[in-house]
ZABA-173340 format. One record per atom (N, C-alpha, C, O): x negated, y negated, z negated. Coordinates in steps of 0.2 Angstrom, whole numbers, plus 5000, padded with zeros to 4 digits. Atoms other than C-alpha are relative to their C-alpha. Example, Ala and Ser with C-alpha at 12.3 -4.5 7.8 and 13.67 -1.06 7.14 Angstrom:
REM ZABA-173340
499650065000493850224961499649945000499149954997500450065001493250054964500449954997500149894996
This chain:
REM ZABA-173340
499849994993518844314962499649985006499149945007500250004994518644334978500249945005500749925005499750044993518644224995499550015005498950015005500349994993518444235013499449955002499249914997500650044997517044135022500249935000499849894997499550054998518344005028500149964991499949904989499750055007519043975010499349984997499249924996500650025007517343964998499949935004499849885001500250074996516943815014500549964997500149914995499650055001518343725010500249974994500549924993499750015006518643744993499249974995499149964989500550015003516743704990499949915000500249885004500050075003516143534982500049965004500049995009500250064996516043364993499349985000499149954995500750035001514143334996500149945000500549905001500250105000513343184993499949985006499850025011500050034994513243075007499250005001498749984998500449984994512143115019499650095000499450125005500249925002511543295012500550034995500950004992499749965004512343455004499850014994499250024994500150005006512443464986499450064999498950054995500349975003511443614985499249995001498750024998500750044999509843504992499749964993499249934993500250055004509943424976499450024995499650064991500349975005508243464964499450035006498850055004500649974998507343524977499349975002499349915005500650044998505443474980499950005007500350045010500250024994504843424997499950065005500050065011500249934995504143605003500650055000500850095004499549974999505743674996500650005005501050055006499450034996506843565006499650035007499950075012500250004991505743585022500250074999500850085001499649944999505943795019500850015002500950055007499450014999507743765018500350005006500650055009499750024993508143675032499750015007499949985012500249974993507043745045500250065001500150124999499349934999508343855050499650055007499550115006500149994994507743895070499250035001498650014999500849964999506244005075499950034994500250044989500649965006504744095065499849954995499549894996500150035006504644045048499550044993499850094990500049965004503444105035499949954995499549904995500150045005503744035018499450024995499650084992500549985006502144055005500049974995499849914994499950035006502844054990499550024994499550084993500749975005501444064976500650024995501250034996499949975009501744124957500449964997500149914997499650035003503244034948500049925005499849875002499950044995503643924965500649985000500849935003499250024997505443944965500250055007500750035011499949984992505544074980500850035000501150035004499249964999507244154975500249935000500549925006499650064999507943984974499949975008500449945010500350024995507243944990500650045006501050025011499749964994507844095000500750015000501150025005499349984999509544114993500349915002500949905004499750064998509743914997499949985007500249935010500149984995509043965012500750015005500849975009499549934997510444095016500749954999501049945005499650055002511743975009499949945005500549935009499950034996511243835020500350015009500649975013499849964994511543945035500749995001500949975005499549994999513143985030500749935002501249925005499650075000513843805023499849975007500349945009499950044995513243715039500250045006500050035011499749944995514143865050499550015006499650015012500649984994512443905059500450095001500350125006500149934998513044075057500750034994500950014989499649995006514444185048499750064997499350105001500249935004514144325035499650065003499050095002500449954996513944445047499550015003499250075004500350034996512844375056499150004999498750005003500750015003511344365045499850064996500250094992500449955003510144505040499850004994499350044995500650035005509344465025500050084995500450124992500549935005508244625015499749964996499449914996500450025007507644624999499850084997500150134999500349945001506644774991500450044994500450104993499449975007507944804975500649995001500949965005498949994999509744834974500149934995500549894997499950055004509644714958499649935003499849885000500150054999508744584968500649975006500549915007499550004994510344594984500449974995500749924996499350015005511544584968499949924998500349874998500350095002510644414962500249955003500649905002500050064994510544334980500750025001500949965001499350014999512444374983500449954995500849904996499650045008512944294965499849935002500249885003500350084999511744144969500649965005501049925004499550024993512644124986500649955000500749905003499450004999514244124981500249934993500749894992500150085005513743974966499949965005500249915004500450064997512843884979500849965003501049905000499450014994514643864993500550024995501150024998499250025004516043874978500350095000500950104998499649925001516444074978499650055003499150045006500349934999516044264981500250015005500850035006500150014992515644255000500150095000499950144996499749924997516444435008499750015006499949975010500249974995515644505022499350005002499150015008500450005001514044505018499450075000499050094997500249915002513744685023499250025003498950075003500849994997512044665031499449964995498849954997500550005006511244615013499750034996500050034990500249945006510244735004499350025003498949995007500849985001508644835003499950045008500350055012500149974993507844905018500350065000500850065005499749925003508345085012500649985002500649985009499350024998510145035013500449985005501049995007499750034992510244925028499850085004500350125006500149954998509345065035500550075003500650105008499449945001510545205031500449995003500650025008499250034997512145105035499750015009500150035014499949994992511345095053499950065002500150095007499849904998510945295054500550014999500650055004499549974999512445335049500549995005500850035008499550034994513445225062499650035007500050055012500249954994512145315076499850074998499550095002500349945000511845485069499950045006499450085006500249944994512045595085499549975002499250015004500450024996510845485093499450024997498950035002500549985003509545535080500050074998499750104994499849935005510245725078500050024995499850074992499849995007511045695064500850005000501150005006499250005000512945705059500049944995499649944990499850045005513745555050499950014993499649974990499949975008513945635033499350044999499250094997500649945001512045695034499749964991499849904990500450025007511145695015499449994999499050025001500850015004509745595007499750044995499850034989500549945005508545714999499649944994499349894996500450045005507845634983499350045001499250095004500749954999506045684981499950064998499450095000500149925001506345844973500150055004499850105004499649964995507445904985499450015007499450065011500549994993505945854999499550034999499250065004500449945002504745954989500250065000499750105001499849935002505846114987500050025010499950085012499849994992506046085008499450025001499350075003500949994997504046065010499950064999499850105003500349935002503746215000500350065005500050115006499649954996504946315010499550015007499350065009500250004995504046265025499250025000498950065004500649975003502446295017499950064999499350085001499849945002502746445013500250065009499950105012499949984991503546495032499350005004499250025009500850004995501746465038499650034997499050024999500349955001501146595027499149984997498650004998500550045003499946445018500150024992500650034988500149985007499246485000500349934996499849884996500050035004500046364990499449964995499249904994500750025006498546344978499649955003499449905001500450034998497446314992500349925003500149865004499350074996498746185000500449974997501049984999499350025003499746094988500749975001500649914999499650024998501446064993500249924999500549885002499950075001501445904985499549945005499749885006500450054997499945834995500249995008500049945011499750024995500845875010500549945001500649915006499450045001502345775004499649925001499949875004500250065002501245634999499649985009499749925010500250004993500445645018500649995004500649935006499150004994502345655028500249934995500749924998500050075003502645485016499749975002500149925003500450044999501245395021500250005008500249945011500050004992501445445040500649975001500549935006499550034999503145385040500149934998500449895001500250095003502645215030499649995007499949935008500550014997501445205044500549995006500149965010499449994996503045215057499850065006499950065012500349944995502245395065500450075000500350114996499749924998503345535070499650055002499050035004500549934999502545715072499449985006498950005005500450014993501845665090499749954998499249935002500350075000501245505083499550024995499049974994500550005002500045575071499250025002499050075004500649974996498145575076499650064997499650074991500249955003497145725074499649994995499650034991500350025006495945645062500550014995500350054990499650025006497545615051500250084998500250104992499649945000498245795055499550054995499850084990500549965004496545885047500049984993499850024988499950015009497145795030500450054997500650034991499649945001498045975028499950065001499950054995499949945000497946135030499350005007499550045012500649994994496246125043500649995006500950045010499750024993497346015056500750035000500950015006499550004999498946085053500749954997501349964997499950075004499545935045500949985005501449975003499350044997500745865060500350075003501050075003499449924998501446055066500550004994501150004994499649995006501946065048500549934998501149944995499650054998502745875050500550025003501150025000499649994996503645925063500650064999501150065003499649945001504346095057500449984993500950004992499750045004504846005042500749945002501249944999499550034997505745875052500550045003501150015002499649954998506546015060500650044995501150054998499849955004507146115044500649934998501249954996499650035000507945925043500550015002501050034999499550004999509045925055500450055001500950055004499749935001509446095052500550004996501150024998499550015007510246045035500349955000500649934995499550054999511045885042499649944994500049894992500350045005509645795030499649945002499549935009500550074998508645625030499750014993500050024988500350045006507245575017500049954999500449925002499950085000506945405012499449965007499449905009500450024994505745385026500249995006500149955010499649974994506845445039500649945000500749925006499550065001508145295033499649955007500049935012500350054995506845175044499850025006499950005012500349964993505845285055500650025004500749995009499349994995507645365062500149945002500149935008499650084996508245185065499649995004499949975009500450044995506745125074500050045007500050025013499849954993506945295085500650005003500750045008499449994995508545265091500149925003500449915008500050074998508345075093499550025009499750015014500250024999506945095103500050075006499650085011499849964994507545245115500749995001501050035004499250014995509345165118500049915000499849884995500250084998509144975123500649974999500749904998499450015000511044975123500149974993500349924990499950015010511044995104499749944997500049904994500750055001509344885103500549925000500649884995499750094995510244725113500750014992500649964988499650015002511744755102499849974993500049914993500450025007510944725085499549925001499449884997500250064997510044595093500649945000500749894996499450065001511544485096500349984994500549924992499450005006512444535080499449944995499549884992500750035005510644465070499949935004499649925009500150084998510744265073499449994995498849984997500850035004509644245057499750094997500050144998500349955005508544365047499349994995498749994996500250035007507844325030499750064996500050104994500149935002506644455023499449974992498949944993500250015006506144435003499450055000499350105004500849965002504244494997499850025006499750085006500249964995503644515013499350035002499150055007500850015002501844545006500250075000499850115001500149925003502544715001500450065005500650125005499749934994503244795017499550045004498950015005500349944999502544945025499949985009500249945012499950024991502044955045500750035002500950015008499549974997503745055048500549944998500949935003499750035001504644905039499949945006500349925010500350034994503444795050500450005006500749955008500249974991503744885068501349995000501649975004499350014999505844885062500249924999500749905003500050094999505844695059499949955007500249905009499950014992505144655076500450025004500549985009499849954994506044765086500949955000501249935005499150035000507944665077499749935003500049915008500350095000506944475078500049975006500149915008499650024991506944485098500349995001500850014997500350054995507044395107500049924996499549894996499850055002507844245096499349964996499149904997500450045003506444245084500149964994499749934992499750065004507544155071499950044992500350054988500049945005506744265057499549954994499149924996500250035004506144185041499750064993500150084989500249975007504944285027499849984996499249954998500150025008504744235010499450054998499450105001500649965004503044305000499449984999499349935002500650034997501444274997499350064999499350124996500549914999499844385001499549994994499050034993500649985008498944334984500550064995500450074989499549945005500244464976500250035004500850035004500149944997500044594989499650074994499050074994500249965006499744734975500250085001500150124997499749944999500644884983499750045007500050075011500349964994499444944996499950094997499850145001500249944999499245114988500850044999500750104997499249994997501245154990500149985011500649985014499850024994500945085009500149955001500249935007500050054996501044915009499449965006498949995006500550024998500144815020499949935001500349895004500150085001499544645016499949975008499949915009500350034992498944625037500750005003500749995009499450024998500844605038500449934999500949915001499850075002500944435030499349955005499349905008500450054996499344365037499850015007499349985009500050014994499644415055500749965002500749945008499050044998501544335056499649945004500149935007500050044993500744205068499850035006499750005012500349974992500144315080500550055002500450085007499649964999501744425077500549965003500849985008499650034997502744275081499649925001499549874997500450074999501844135090500649925000501249915001499550065001502243955086500549994993500949954992499749995006502744025069499949914996499549874997500150075003502943865057499950034992500350074989500249955006502043915039500149944993499749904993499750045005502843815023499650034994499650094992500449965004501643825008500549984993500749924992499650015008502543824989499550004997499350054996500550015004501143754979500249984992499849984987499950025006501943694965500450034997500950054999499949955005502143794949500649974995500549924994499550025005503643764937499950054994500350054990500149955007502943914925499549984996499649994990500549995005501243894918499849955000500149915003500350055003500043774911499249975004498950025007500450024993498643664923499450075000499250115004500849934999497243794916500150075002499650105004499749954998498243934918499850015008499450045011500349984991498243904937499649965003499749955009500650014996496543834939499750074998499450105003500349935002496043994932500250065004499950115003499649954997497244104943499849985008499750025013500350034996496643974957499450035002499350075007500949984997494744004957499950074999499450095002500249954999494844174954500250025007499850065009499749974994495944194971499749985005499850015010500650034996494744094980499650065004499450065009500549954998493644244979500150055006499750085008499849954996494644344992500249975007500749945008499950024995494444315010500450025005500350005011499449984997495844405017500749954998501149974993499550035003497144285014500249915004499849895009499850064996498044125020499949934997499949885000500450055003497344005007500649934998500849885002499550045004498543894994499749994992499450034989500250015005498243814979500349984994500449924993499350035005499443814964499849934994499349924990500250075006499743644954500650004997501050054998499549995003500943594942499949924997499349894996499850085005501743414934499950024991499849974988500049965007501543524916499549954998499149925002500550035003500543444903499450054998499550114998500549975001498843504899500350064994500750054990499849965006498943674888499450024996499049974994500449965002497743794881499550045005499750075010500149964993496343864892499950084998500050104992499949954999496244024896499350034995498850014996500249975003495444144883499550055002499850105004500349944995494044254890499550034992499150004989500149985006493644364873499550065002499550105007500349945001492344484869499850044995499450024990500249965005492344644859499650064999499250085003500549945002491544784851500250075005499850105008499849954996492644924859500749995000501049944999499350024995494444954864500550024992501150004992499450015006495144994844499949934997500349904993500350085002494144814840500649955005500949905002499550034995495344744856500850004998501249964997499450005005496944794849500049984994500649984992500050035006496544734832500049925001500549894999499950074998496244564838500749995004500949945002499649994997497644584849500749984994501049934994499549995003498844634835499949934996500449894995500150035006498144504823500349915003500549874999499750054997498544364836500850015000501149955001499450014998500244414838500350014991500949994990499650025009500644424815499749915000499949884995500150065001499844244818500749975003501049935000499350024998501344214831500650004997501149964997499549975004502444284821500049944995500649914995500150055006501844144806500249955002500549914998499650074997502244014819500649995002500949945004499349994998503844074822500150015007500649975009500049974994503744134838500050065001499650104998499749934998504644274846499450055002498950035003500549954998503544434850500350015006499950005011499649994994504744464864499749935005499749935011500250044994503844314871499350015003499049985007500949994999502044394872500250075003500750115002500149924995501644564885499350014998498949964996500749964998500044654886500050045006500450095005500149984994499544694904499450044999498950024997500749944998498444844908500050025007500550025011500049994990497744904925500350074998500750105002499649925000498145084918500350034991500150014985499749985006499245174907499750024994500050004988500449985008497945254894499749964999499249984997500250055004497445074889500550004995500449984989499450015005499045084879499950034995500150014990500149955006498645204867499749974994499949974989500250055007497645094856500549944997500549934991499550045001498844964856500550034998500949994995499649985004500145084851499950004994500349974990500149975003499345154840499849944992499949944986500250065005498844994830500549974999500449934994499550054999500344914832500450054994500850014990499749965003501045074822499849974995500249944992500450025007499945044809500249954996500449954990499950065002500344884807500749964997500849924994499150025000502144874808500049955004500349895003499650074992502344764826500450065002500350125002499349984996503744814833499850005009499549955012500350014992503444854853500450055005500750105003499649974996504244914867499550025006499149975008500450014994503345004884500550015004501050055002499850004994503944964900500150025005499949975009500049984994504245044916499550074997499150095001500149915002503745234907500250004994500549964991500049995007503845304892499350014994498850014997500650035006502545284875499450045002499550085007500449964997501045364878499950094995499750144997499949915002501245524866500550045004500450105006499649974995502845544877499750015007500150065009500249994994502145564893500050085000499750114995500049934998502445734902499450024997499450054992500649975001500745764902499750014994499350064992500450005007500245724884500450064996500250094992499549955005501845824878499850065002499950114998500149925002501245984885499350024998499150084998500649975001499345974882500150004992499850054989500049985005499845934865500450084997500150104992499749945001501046094864499550055001499750104997500749975001499446194868499750014995499750064992500350015007498646114854500350034994499950044989499850015005500046144843500150114999500050144995500149925000500146344847499450014999499550074997500449985002498546364845499850004991499550044988500050015009498546294826500550024998500550044992499549985005500246344822500450055005500950025008499849954993500646494833500950035000501350055004499350004998502546494827500249955002500749934998499750084998502946324834500450035008500350025014499749994994504146404846500149935007499949945013499850054998504746234853499449995005499649975010500750024998502846204860500050065007499950065013500149934997502646394865500650005007500350035012499450004996504246384876499549965007499349985013499950044993503746234886499350015003499249985009500550004997501946284890499850075002499350085006500349934999502146484890500150015010499950065012500149994992502346454913499849945003499949935009500250094996501546274915499250024996499050024990500050014993500446284925500550065000500850084995499749954999501446414932499750075001499250075004500849944999500646584931500550085002500350145003499749934998502146724936500450014992500650064991499549975004503146724920500649945001500649884999499650044998504546654927500649984994500549974989499550025004506246614919500450094995500750104990499849935003506746814916499650024996499850034991500450005006505346844907500149984994500150024989499950065005505546684895500750064997500550104993499449955002507246784892500050064996500350074991500249935003506446954888499849954994500249954989500450025007505346864875500549974995500549984989499550025006506746764867500350054997500350064991499549945004507846914865499650054995499850084991500549965003506447004860499849964991499849994985500250045009505946884844500749984997500749974992499350005002508046864842500050084996500250084990499949935003508047054838499550034993499650074989500449975003506547074829499749954995499449974990499950055008506646904817499349975002498949954997500950025001504946854823499949935005500349935009499950054994504346694833499950025007499650085009500349974995504046694851499550015001499450065005500749994998502146704851500050054998499750095002499949935000502346864842500450065004500250115006499749964995503646924853499750005007499950055010500450004997502546884866499550055000499550105004500449945002501146974860500250075001499950115004499649944998502347124859500050025006499950085007499849974996502847134875499350005006499350045011500650004996501047094883499850064997499650095002500449935003500447254873500750065001500850104997499549954999501847364878500350005006500349955010499850004995502747444892500749985001501050005005499150035000504547354889499849965006500249975010500150064996503747214902499450025004498950045002500449984994502947254919499849965003499849915001500250054996502147184933499749944998499549944993500450075001501346994936500049984992499649964988499850055006502346924922499650044993499550014988500249945006501547094909499449975000499149964994500350005000500147034916499449944998498849954996500250055003499746854914500449974993500349924989500050025006500646854899499550024995499449974991500549985003499346954890499449965000499049944995500750074997497946834900500249954993500049944987499450085005499146684891499850034993499849984990499849985007499046784873499350024998499150014993500949975003497146854873499749924999499449904994500350055000496746664878500249964993499849934990499850015008497846594862499550044993499350014988500449985005496846714851499549984999499449964993500650025001495246664857499949924998499549904993500150065000495446484857500149984990499749954986499949985005496246514840499350024993499250014987500849975005494546594832499549955002498949965000500550044999493746454839500149944997499749904998500050065002494346324828499649994995499449934994500650025005493046324814499450015003498949995000500649994996491746374826499949935005499449915007500450074994491846214839500349944996500749954992499850075004492246034835500849995005500849995011499649994996494046014840500149955006500349975012500150044993493745864853499750075008500050065013500250004998492746004862500550075002500550095008499449975001494246144858500549985003500950015007499150024996495646034864499650015010499950045015500350004993494446014880500050095004500350115009500049964998494246184884500750045002500850085007499449984998495946224881500249995006500350045010499850024994496546114895499750035007500050035012500249994993495246164907500150075001500350085007500149925000495346374903500950025001501150075003499249994997497346354905500250005005500850015006499850034993497246284922500449954999500649935005499750044999498246144916499549935003499849905008500350034994496846024923500250005006500549975010499949994991496746094938500749995001500849935004499250024997498646094941500049955003500249965009500050075001498445904940499749985006500049945010500650014998496845904948500150025009499849995013499849994995497745994964500749985003500949995008499350074998499345864964499749955003499149945001500150044995499145754976500349935001500149895004499550045002500445654971499649934997499049934995500350065002500245454967499950004992499449974990500050025004500645484951499350054994499150034988500549945004499245644945499149974998498750014995500450025001497745524945500249974995499749954991500250055008498445414929500250074995500050074989499949965006499145584921499250014998499050004992500849985002497145634921499749984996499550014992500350065004496545494915500449994994500249964989499749985006497945514903499850044994499850024988500349925003497345684897499449974996499349984990500550025003495745594896499849964996499249954994500150045005496145474884500250044995499850054990500049955006497145604873499450044997499450064991500749955003495345694871499649954995499349964990500450035002494645534867500449964993500149924989499750045007495945474854499850054994499750034989500349935004495345654845499549984995499650004989500650025001493745574841499949974992499449974989500050055003494245474828500550054991500750024986499849945005494945644816499650034998499050025000500549945004494045784804500350035005499850035009499949934998494845924813500849995003501149935002499650004996496245974825500550004995500949964997499250005003497745994810500149904999500649875001499950075003497445804804500349965008500849925008499850044995497545744823500750025002501249995004499049994997499245844826500549944995501049904997499650015004499845784810500149915002500749885003499950074998499345584814500549995006500849945006499450014996500345604829500650025002500950015008499449995004501845684822500249924998500649895001499850055003501845534812500349925006500749885005500050054995501645404827500650015004500949965007499449974994503045494838500549994996501149994998499350015002504245474824500349924999500949904998499650064999504345294825500549995007500450005013499450034995505845234834499750005007499150005007500150064993505845164853500749985001501150015005499650034998507145054853500049935001499749884997500350044995507344934866500449944998500549895002499850075002508244804857499549984995499050014993500350055005507744664845499349975003499249965009500550054999506144564844499550035002499150034997500649974999504844664852499449995006499549995012500450024995503044634861500050065004500050125002500149964996502944714878499650025002499249985002500849965000501644844884500050015006500650005006499850004994501644854903499350025004498850005001500450014997500444884917500149955004500749925006499950074994500044754929500350005007500349955011499649994995500844824942500949994999501249955003499450015005502544834931500149924998500749914997499950055003502244654927500249955005500549905003499950024995502444584944500849985001501250025002499250014999504144474945500249954994500649904994499750015007504044434925499649944997499049934999500350055004503544304914499949994993500350014989500049995008502844284896499749944997499249915000500450055002502344144886499350014997498949964997500449975002501144234879499650075005500050115006500249954997499944364889499350015000498949975003500449955002498644474884499850075005500250125006500249964993497444564899499550034995499149994992500549955005496444694889499550045009499750065014500349934998495144794898499749985006499750025011500450024993494144684911499450025002499049985003500549994999492844784913499650035008500150035012499949964993492044864929500050084999499850124995499949915002492545034933500850024999501150075000499349985002494145004925500549935002501149935000499850074996494644824933499549965002499149934998499849954997494244834945499950075000499450105000500049925000494745004947499250015005498949985009500949984995493045094954500550045006500550035012499649984992494345224963500349975006500149985012499850054994495145084973499449985002499549975008500650044997493445014977499850085006499750075012500249944999492945194982500350015007500050015012499949974995494245254993500149935004500249955010499850044996494645075000499749955002500049915006500450035000493044975001500249934998500449934992499950095000493244765002500750004997501049974993499250015001495044805004500550034994501050024992499849985006495244884989499849964993500149964987500250045005494344764979500149935000499949894996499750075000495244604985500650025000501049995004499349975003496944714979500049974994500349934992500150015007496244724964499949914998500149884993500250095003495744524963500849995001501149964995499550025001497544504968500350034995500649984992499749985007498144624953499949954995500449924991500150025006497244534942500249925000500349894994499850054999497844354950500650004998500849954995499450025003499544384945500250044994500850054992499850005008499244464928499949944997500449924993500150075001498444294924500849955002501049914998499650064998499944194933500950034996501550004997499349985003501444294922499849954994500249944991500150065011500544164904500549955005500549955011499750065000501744024904499649934996499649874998500450075006500643944889499350044999498950004998500449995003499444054884499650075002499950125000500349944997498344184892499350044997498850004999500549955002497044314884499650045005499950065009500449954997495544414893499750024997499249994995500749995005494544524884499750075003500150115005500149924999493344674887499650004997499449944995500349965003492344784878499250025001499050065006500549994997490544804877499850095001499350125002500249914998490745004877500750034998501150014994499549965001492045124878499750094997499250124998500249945003491945294869500250085003500750105002499849934997492045464878499650054997499050064997500249925003492045644869499449974996498850004997500350015006491345544855499349985002498949994998500650054997489845464864500249925002500749905005500150084997489545274867500050015007499850075009500250014994489545224884500349945004500849935007500150104998489045034889500349995005500450045009499550034996490144944898499849925004499449885002500350094996489944774911500749984999501250024999499250055001491244634908500150025012499850035016499750014993492444634926499349965004498849945001500250064997491644524940500349945000500149895000499650055001493244454938499949944995500249894995500450045005492444374924499849935002500049875002500650034995491244304933500349945002500349894999499550044994492444214945500449944998500649905002499650045001493444114934499849934999499349924995500350065003493143934933499949974993500449954989500450045007492043864918500749974996500950004991499850055004493243714914500750034999501149994996499549985002494743814913500150074995500650104993499949955005494143934901499750004994499349954993500550015007493543974883499750064999500050124999500549935001492244094879500150014990500149984985499949985007492644194863499750064997499650115000500349944999491844314853500650044993500750014988499849955006492944464842500050014995500550024992499949995005492244494830499250024998498850025003500749995001490444554822499850055002499250075002500549964997490244694829500049975011499750005015500050034994490544594847499249985005498849945002500550044997489144554859500249935001500749915003499850075002488944374857499949955010499649975015500250034993489044244873499949944997500349914993500250075004488244104871500149955004500349975009499950064997488343934879499549985006499549935011500649994993486643984891500650035004500750035010499749964994487744104895500450005007500350015013499650054995489144024902499849955005500049955011500550044993487943884911499950035004500050025010500649964995486944004919500650045005500750045011499649964993488344124927500549965003500849995007499550024993489544004933499749955005499949945010500450054994488343874939499650025003499349985007500349974992487443994950500450055002500250085008499649944997488744124953499750044998499650065004500349945001487844254948500450044994500950014991499849945007488344394935499650034996499550094996500650005006487144384921500449974994500949934994500050035006487244354903499750034996499550094997500550005005486444354887500150064996500350044991499849935003486644554882499449994994499050044994500449985004485444514868500150014992499750014988499749995004486444534855500050034994500650054996500149955002486244644839500450065001500250125000499549965001488044724841499650025009499250075008500249994994487544744861499450045000499550095004500549965000485944834857500150064996499850114997499949935006486644944842500550055008500350105012499749954993487845014858499550035005499650085007500549954994486445044869499650055000499550095004500349955003485545134856500450065000500250125001499649955003487145234852500050065009500050125010500149974992487145254873499550055002499650105005500749964998485345314874500050054996499650094999500149975002485545424861500450095002500250145001499849954994486845524872500150005006500650005009500249994990486045524888500349975003500450005008499850024996487145404894499849945004499449895003500350044993486845324911500849975002501350015001499550044997488245204919499949975006499549935007500050034995488645184934500549965003501149995002499550025000489645064940499949935008499449905009499950034991490244954959499449945002499149935007500350065000489244804954499350004997498849965000500850005000487644844947499950104996500350144995500149945002486845014939499549994993498949964994500650045007486044984919500150074998500650104999500049975005485445104909499649984992499349934992500350015003484845114892499550004998499350004992500750005001483245114895499949935001499649894997500150075000483244954903500549924997500349864996499750035005484544864894499749984994499849924991500450035004483344894879499549955000499349924995500550054998482244804886499849935001499349895004499950085002482844634882499649994994499549934992500250015006482044664867499449985001499249934997500650044998480344624876500149935001500649915001500050075001479944444878500449995006500949965007499550014995480344454897500350075002500150105007499549944998481544604896499450055003499650085007500649954997479744714902500049985009499850025014500350014993479644614918499449945000499449904995500450054999478244494923500049965005500050005010500050054993478044344935499550055005499150085002500149984994477644424952500150075001500050115006499549944999478644594948500450015006500849965007499350004997479644654962500550054998500550114996499349965002481244704957500750005005500849975011499350004998483044754961500549974999500449944993499550055002484644654959500650035003500750025009499449974995486344774963500449955005500749975010499750034998487044614970499649985005499749985011500350064994485844514978499250025004498849995007500649964995484444644984499350004996499250014990500749985002482544654983499849935000499949885003500250074999481644504977499249984994499050034992500550025005480044434965500449964995500849924995499750055007480044364947499649945004499149965006500350065001479444194950500049954992499749894993500050045005479644114932500450064995500650124997499849955006480144204915500049954995499549914993500050065007480844104900500750074996501350084997499749955003481244254887500450065005500150085009499649954996482544384896500249975005500650005009499450034993483144244909499449995005499049945006500550024993482144254924500149995007500450025011499950024993482144174940499750045005499150035006500149964994481944284954500049965007500549935009499850014991481744234974500150075003499750115004499649924996482744374983499949985008500049935011500349984993482244415001500649965005500549925009499550034997484144375006500749944997501049915000499750055004485044284993499849934998500249884998500350045000483644154990499949984992500150034989500250015007483244084971500750024995501349994995499550005006484344154956499850024995499350064994500149995008484444144937500350065000500950075003499649965003484844294930499750064997499150074998500249965011484544414914499750075003500050115007500449954999483344544914500350074999500150125002499549954999484644674910500250015005500450075006499949984994485044674926499750015006500050015012500749994994483444714936500050064999500150094993500449945003482644874938499449975007499449935012500550004996480944884944500050055009500150115010499950004994480844874964499450125002499450145008
C-alpha cells in the first residue's frame, strides 16, 4: 500500500517520550550522525559500523521531523539496488512507502533526469539516446577512421578509455591539457574527443560520462537553472563518498552551495576503485571543501571479532593519507588471524579445501565462507582443487576460469591444432583477432563444408588453395591454415607449453589484448599466462585438453550450499563467517603494476584493499602466501607481502602449510614485528629447495621492496649468510649500511639513514 508523505507521518507510531522511535538502538555516534541535520557533515563509517542504517535513519529523520519534503532531498547512491533498499527502509522507519522521492537514485540516473529536463541547453533533445559501452566504441571507431588513423597503431579502445577518464575528471575537450592529449595519436586526443562529442550531438545521444558532465556544463553556464536546483535541494545525502570521481565531486559542490547542508557517508580506508576514476582525495579534503564541517567517526564494529579488527586496524595505520580511526567491538574474543606459509599455489588450494571440509564436518555451511583473491587468475588452482575433491563452489562477479572469453578463445586455438575437425572451435577463432576473414568469407566456408561433407577446417583449406575465394580473405585464410599446419606438425617436436605459447603469440591473439587499453585487458593477459602455467602438470596437449573438458563439465548452479570465490574488489560490502585471503606476496599483492603506475598512492590503495579483505571476515580470517610460484615450468621465488609484516603480532597466529612450506619460527615473528623489519628465517630445507630450483632455471626475482637472487638466498647456508662484520651492505628498504654483529644468518646492520636494524642475510647484498 502506497502513502503520501503526510499520510505516512500521521500513521507513524507515536514516538517514545522525548525521542522518535527510529532512534532506538542507535549508539551515541550513530545518533549524532542522524541528528546533526544542518551544515556540512562527514560520517566516517568504518567497516561493519552500521553505515546504511545511519544513512537511511538520517533521511527518515529529515522527513519525520518535517525539515524537508521528499522532493527537497537529494540522496545519491552508487547502485540502483542501494537506492531501492534505502527507499524501502525509509518506508519502514516512518510507517509506509513514501512517494515523491524522485531525487533518490544513482549519480547517473539523477544526472540523466536533470539532463533531459534541460537537454536543449546541452545541445540535445529531451529524447536523447544513452549509449552503452559497445555503441560508444563503435562511434569512436568511426571518429578514428574519419581521421585517417590506423586502428592497429591507435586502438579505438585506448581512445575510449581516455575519454572516459577525462569525463570522470570533469574535462570537456577544451579542458584537456596538452600532456594528456598526447596520450593518443601524437597529440590528437583532444581533437578526436571534440569530434566524438560533435557526433554525439548529431546523433542526439549521450554516453554515461555525459550524464554528469553535460549537467555540470548546463549548471555552470546557466545561473538561473543552478539557482533553481539549489533552492530545491534543502538537504543532500551521499553514500559511499570515498568512491566519487572528480566530476561527481564538482557536481555535488555546485548543488550544495550556499547552504552546505550536505552529509557524506563513507570510509577513506575503503577507497579501492582508483583504477576506475575514484578520487580518495574527495573524502580527505571534505573539510577544505566545506569549512566548518563536522566529522563523525563510526568506529564501533558489529561484524567482526576483536582479533580481526586489531589486525585490520594495525595494517591500515601504515597509510598516511587517511582521516584516521580505530575499529572496536564489544564482541567476545575469537580466533587470531591465521598467517599461513605454503610451498606453492597448489598447496595453498589444498590447505583451503582441507579447511572447508573440516568446516563441513563441524556442521558449518560452505556458503558462510569465501576466498578473496587479488587477481582473477588466482582462481584456477582453487577451482580445480574443488572439482577434484567434490567441493561445490560459485564464482561471484564473473565466469569460472575456463569459461572466460580469453580462455575459451585460447582453448579453441589449441583444440583446432589438436583436432582439426573441431568446427565449433574453428568457427570461434577463424577471425579472432580480426584478420579480414569476415562474415561473408565464413559463410562461404560453411557452405563449402556442407556441400563437400567435410569439416570447416578442411573446407577452409580447399578455399584457401583455390580461386573460389579471392582478395584479402583468401590471403589471410591461407596464412591461418598454413599456421595451423605448422603448429600441428610441432606437436611431437615441441613441449605442449612452448607450443601453446607460440600459438597464442604467432596468431596475434596476445598482441590483440596488448593493444587493448581497456581496464580488463591486463587481467585477460594475466589469465592467459595462468592458462599456460596450468599446462605444466600434464604430459601432453591431449591430456590437458581432456582435463579441461572434464573440469568444464561440472555445472555452475548458483543455488545450494557453496563456497564463494571472488576478487577483493568484488567483495566490498559483503561479509562471511570465514574468509581466506591467498596470494599475499610482493608483486601479486600489493600489485606491482599498481605501484609502478601510481607510486605511493597505488601502494596505499592496495593496502586499503587488504583492509577491506580482512574486514569481510566475521569469525575467522586466514592469510596465506607461497614460497614460490611456477612460471613456464620453472620455479620463481616469491617474497611474502609487506602487508604480512605490518600485521600486529598480538592479533595473528603463524602456521606452516605442510612439509614443503618454509618455516616461520618464533625468532622470525619476534624479529620482524618488534623491529618493523621485513625479514624472516628463510633457512628451512623447503625454502632452499625452492631456491635451488629457481637457480637452475636462471630465475631472478625483482620485487617492489627487495631484489632477491638465488645466489644471495642460498648463501644462507653459510654461517653468516656470506657476510662478515665490517662488510658494507645494501638493503632495498633501509639503504646502505655496515654489518656490526652476526648471529648465524641474522645480522645487525647500522644503516646510514635508518639506524641500527636486525635483518636476515637473505635480504642483503654486498655494496
